[in-house]
Backbone as JSON Lines, residues from 0, in Angstrom:
{"i":0,"aa":"M","n":[-13.35,4.8,-25.1],"ca":[-13.59,3.98,-23.93],"c":[-14.74,4.63,-23.14]}
{"i":1,"aa":"S","n":[-15.66,3.81,-22.73],"ca":[-16.81,4.34,-21.99],"c":[-16.4,4.68,-20.56]}
{"i":2,"aa":"K","n":[-17.25,5.45,-19.91],"ca":[-16.99,5.86,-18.53],"c":[-16.91,4.65,-17.6]}
{"i":3,"aa":"L","n":[-17.74,3.65,-17.85],"ca":[-17.76,2.43,-17.04],"c":[-16.42,1.7,-17.14]}
{"i":4,"aa":"D","n":[-15.91,1.54,-18.36],"ca":[-14.63,0.86,-18.55],"c":[-13.48,1.66,-17.93]}
{"i":5,"aa":"E","n":[-13.58,2.97,-18.01],"ca":[-12.53,3.83,-17.44],"c":[-12.46,3.68,-15.93]}
{"i":6,"aa":"V","n":[-13.6,3.66,-15.27],"ca":[-13.63,3.51,-13.81],"c":[-13.14,2.13,-13.42]}
{"i":7,"aa":"K","n":[-13.53,1.09,-14.16],"ca":[-13.05,-0.26,-13.87],"c":[-11.53,-0.34,-14.01]}
{"i":8,"aa":"E","n":[-10.99,0.31,-15.02],"ca":[-9.55,0.3,-15.24],"c":[-8.81,1.03,-14.11]}
{"i":9,"aa":"R","n":[-9.36,2.13,-13.64],"ca":[-8.76,2.85,-12.51],"c":[-8.75,1.98,-11.26]}
{"i":10,"aa":"I","n":[-9.84,1.29,-11.01],"ca":[-9.92,0.41,-9.83],"c":[-8.89,-0.7,-9.95]}
{"i":11,"aa":"S","n":[-8.76,-1.28,-11.13],"ca":[-7.8,-2.35,-11.35],"c":[-6.37,-1.85,-11.14]}
{"i":12,"aa":"Y","n":[-6.07,-0.67,-11.66],"ca":[-4.75,-0.08,-11.5],"c":[-4.44,0.17,-10.03]}
{"i":13,"aa":"L","n":[-5.38,0.74,-9.31],"ca":[-5.17,1.04,-7.89],"c":[-5.03,-0.24,-7.07]}
{"i":14,"aa":"R","n":[-5.77,-1.28,-7.41],"ca":[-5.64,-2.56,-6.69],"c":[-4.26,-3.16,-6.91]}
{"i":15,"aa":"G","n":[-3.73,-3.06,-8.12],"ca":[-2.38,-3.53,-8.39],"c":[-1.35,-2.75,-7.6]}
{"i":16,"aa":"F","n":[-1.53,-1.44,-7.53],"ca":[-0.63,-0.59,-6.77],"c":[-0.71,-0.92,-5.29]}
{"i":17,"aa":"L","n":[-1.9,-1.21,-4.8],"ca":[-2.08,-1.59,-3.39],"c":[-1.39,-2.91,-3.1]}
{"i":18,"aa":"T","n":[-1.42,-3.84,-4.04],"ca":[-0.72,-5.11,-3.87],"c":[0.79,-4.89,-3.75]}
{"i":19,"aa":"I","n":[1.33,-3.99,-4.55],"ca":[2.75,-3.68,-4.48],"c":[3.1,-3.04,-3.14]}
{"i":20,"aa":"I","n":[2.27,-2.14,-2.66],"ca":[2.51,-1.5,-1.37],"c":[2.5,-2.54,-0.25]}
{"i":21,"aa":"F","n":[1.53,-3.45,-0.26],"ca":[1.48,-4.48,0.79],"c":[2.69,-5.42,0.7]}
{"i":22,"aa":"G","n":[3.14,-5.72,-0.51],"ca":[4.35,-6.53,-0.66],"c":[5.57,-5.85,-0.07]}
{"i":23,"aa":"M","n":[5.71,-4.56,-0.36],"ca":[6.82,-3.79,0.21],"c":[6.72,-3.74,1.72]}
{"i":24,"aa":"L","n":[5.51,-3.61,2.22],"ca":[5.29,-3.56,3.67],"c":[5.74,-4.87,4.32]}
{"i":25,"aa":"M","n":[5.4,-6.0,3.71],"ca":[5.81,-7.29,4.26],"c":[7.32,-7.46,4.22]}
{"i":26,"aa":"L","n":[7.96,-6.98,3.15],"ca":[9.42,-7.08,3.07],"c":[10.1,-6.25,4.16]}
{"i":27,"aa":"V","n":[9.62,-5.04,4.38],"ca":[10.22,-4.18,5.4],"c":[9.99,-4.76,6.79]}
{"i":28,"aa":"I","n":[8.79,-5.27,7.04],"ca":[8.52,-5.88,8.35],"c":[9.42,-7.09,8.56]}
{"i":29,"aa":"G","n":[9.59,-7.9,7.53],"ca":[10.49,-9.05,7.63],"c":[11.92,-8.63,7.92]}
{"i":30,"aa":"G","n":[12.36,-7.57,7.28],"ca":[13.71,-7.06,7.55],"c":[13.86,-6.55,8.97]}
{"i":31,"aa":"L","n":[12.83,-5.89,9.48],"ca":[12.88,-5.39,10.86],"c":[12.91,-6.54,11.86]}
{"i":32,"aa":"V","n":[12.12,-7.57,11.6],"ca":[12.13,-8.74,12.48],"c":[13.5,-9.39,12.47]}
{"i":33,"aa":"N","n":[14.1,-9.49,11.28],"ca":[15.43,-10.08,11.17],"c":[16.46,-9.25,11.95]}
{"i":34,"aa":"L","n":[16.41,-7.93,11.81],"ca":[17.33,-7.08,12.56],"c":[17.11,-7.21,14.06]}
{"i":35,"aa":"Y","n":[15.86,-7.3,14.48],"ca":[15.56,-7.42,15.9],"c":[16.08,-8.75,16.47]}
{"i":36,"aa":"L","n":[15.89,-9.83,15.71],"ca":[16.35,-11.13,16.18],"c":[17.87,-11.23,16.24]}
{"i":37,"aa":"K","n":[18.55,-10.49,15.38],"ca":[20.01,-10.45,15.42],"c":[20.52,-9.44,16.44]}
{"i":38,"aa":"D","n":[19.62,-8.79,17.13],"ca":[19.95,-7.77,18.13],"c":[20.79,-6.66,17.51]}
{"i":39,"aa":"N","n":[20.39,-6.26,16.3],"ca":[21.09,-5.21,15.56],"c":[20.16,-4.01,15.41]}
{"i":40,"aa":"I","n":[19.84,-3.39,16.54],"ca":[18.94,-2.24,16.53],"c":[19.79,-0.98,16.35]}
{"i":41,"aa":"S","n":[19.75,-0.47,15.12],"ca":[20.54,0.71,14.77],"c":[19.65,1.71,14.05]}
{"i":42,"aa":"E","n":[20.3,2.63,13.34],"ca":[19.55,3.64,12.6],"c":[18.7,3.01,11.51]}
{"i":43,"aa":"V","n":[19.2,1.94,10.91],"ca":[18.46,1.26,9.85],"c":[17.16,0.67,10.4]}
{"i":44,"aa":"F","n":[17.22,0.14,11.6],"ca":[16.02,-0.41,12.25],"c":[14.96,0.68,12.41]}
{"i":45,"aa":"W","n":[15.35,1.82,12.92],"ca":[14.4,2.91,13.14],"c":[13.92,3.53,11.83]}
{"i":46,"aa":"L","n":[14.8,3.56,10.84],"ca":[14.39,4.02,9.52],"c":[13.32,3.1,8.94]}
{"i":47,"aa":"G","n":[13.42,1.81,9.24],"ca":[12.4,0.85,8.8],"c":[11.03,1.17,9.38]}
{"i":48,"aa":"F","n":[11.0,1.6,10.64],"ca":[9.72,1.99,11.24],"c":[9.12,3.21,10.53]}
{"i":49,"aa":"I","n":[9.96,4.14,10.15],"ca":[9.47,5.32,9.42],"c":[8.92,4.91,8.06]}
{"i":50,"aa":"V","n":[9.62,4.0,7.39],"ca":[9.16,3.5,6.09],"c":[7.82,2.79,6.24]}
{"i":51,"aa":"I","n":[7.66,2.01,7.3],"ca":[6.39,1.32,7.55],"c":[5.26,2.32,7.72]}
{"i":52,"aa":"I","n":[5.5,3.38,8.45],"ca":[4.47,4.4,8.66],"c":[4.06,5.03,7.33]}
{"i":53,"aa":"F","n":[5.04,5.38,6.49],"ca":[4.72,5.97,5.19],"c":[3.98,4.98,4.28]}
{"i":54,"aa":"L","n":[4.37,3.71,4.32],"ca":[3.68,2.71,3.5],"c":[2.24,2.51,3.97]}
{"i":55,"aa":"L","n":[2.02,2.53,5.28],"ca":[0.65,2.4,5.78],"c":[-0.21,3.59,5.37]}
{"i":56,"aa":"I","n":[0.36,4.79,5.42],"ca":[-0.37,5.97,4.99],"c":[-0.7,5.88,3.51]}
{"i":57,"aa":"A","n":[0.28,5.45,2.71],"ca":[0.05,5.3,1.26],"c":[-1.02,4.25,0.99]}
{"i":58,"aa":"A","n":[-0.98,3.14,1.71],"ca":[-1.98,2.08,1.51],"c":[-3.37,2.59,1.87]}
{"i":59,"aa":"F","n":[-3.47,3.34,2.97],"ca":[-4.77,3.87,3.37],"c":[-5.31,4.84,2.31]}
{"i":60,"aa":"R","n":[-4.45,5.68,1.77],"ca":[-4.89,6.64,0.74],"c":[-5.36,5.91,-0.51]}
{"i":61,"aa":"V","n":[-4.66,4.85,-0.9],"ca":[-5.06,4.1,-2.08],"c":[-6.39,3.4,-1.83]}
{"i":62,"aa":"M","n":[-6.58,2.85,-0.63],"ca":[-7.85,2.19,-0.3],"c":[-9.01,3.18,-0.34]}
{"i":63,"aa":"V","n":[-8.78,4.39,0.11],"ca":[-9.83,5.42,0.06],"c":[-10.17,5.75,-1.4]}
{"i":64,"aa":"K","n":[-9.14,5.86,-2.25],"ca":[-9.4,6.15,-3.66],"c":[-10.16,5.0,-4.33]}
{"i":65,"aa":"V","n":[-9.82,3.76,-3.99],"ca":[-10.54,2.62,-4.55],"c":[-12.0,2.68,-4.13]}
{"i":66,"aa":"E","n":[-12.25,3.0,-2.87],"ca":[-13.63,3.1,-2.38],"c":[-14.4,4.2,-3.11]}
{"i":67,"aa":"I","n":[-13.74,5.31,-3.37],"ca":[-14.39,6.41,-4.1],"c":[-14.77,5.95,-5.51]}
{"i":68,"aa":"H","n":[-13.86,5.24,-6.17],"ca":[-14.13,4.78,-7.52],"c":[-15.19,3.69,-7.54]}
{"i":69,"aa":"I","n":[-15.25,2.87,-6.51],"ca":[-16.3,1.85,-6.43],"c":[-17.66,2.51,-6.28]}
{"i":70,"aa":"K","n":[-17.74,3.55,-5.45],"ca":[-18.99,4.29,-5.33],"c":[-19.37,4.95,-6.65]}
{"i":71,"aa":"E","n":[-18.38,5.48,-7.35],"ca":[-18.63,6.09,-8.65],"c":[-19.13,5.04,-9.64]}
{"i":72,"aa":"L","n":[-18.58,3.84,-9.55],"ca":[-19.01,2.75,-10.41],"c":[-20.45,2.36,-10.12]}
{"i":73,"aa":"G","n":[-20.83,2.4,-8.85],"ca":[-22.2,2.08,-8.49],"c":[-23.2,3.12,-9.0]}
{"i":74,"aa":"D","n":[-22.74,4.35,-9.15],"ca":[-23.63,5.41,-9.65],"c":[-23.85,5.32,-11.16]}
{"i":75,"aa":"L","n":[-22.96,4.62,-11.86],"ca":[-23.09,4.55,-13.34],"c":[-24.12,3.55,-13.76]}
């Protein structure tokens, strides 16, 4: 496999992973909204906020890696 194909494959893999992270983020946010509307603010509600923070950090790191690989692709 050439270097060009390898970088394209990495970008594709990371984009798929980013899609999964955003899907998980939407599910957790939906769950938090549901708990809030039911006035059920407990430990699970606050744990959801912590999960959201970790998912946002993970999404940002993946986006940075995609940008690095895109720049690498431009250099080839």
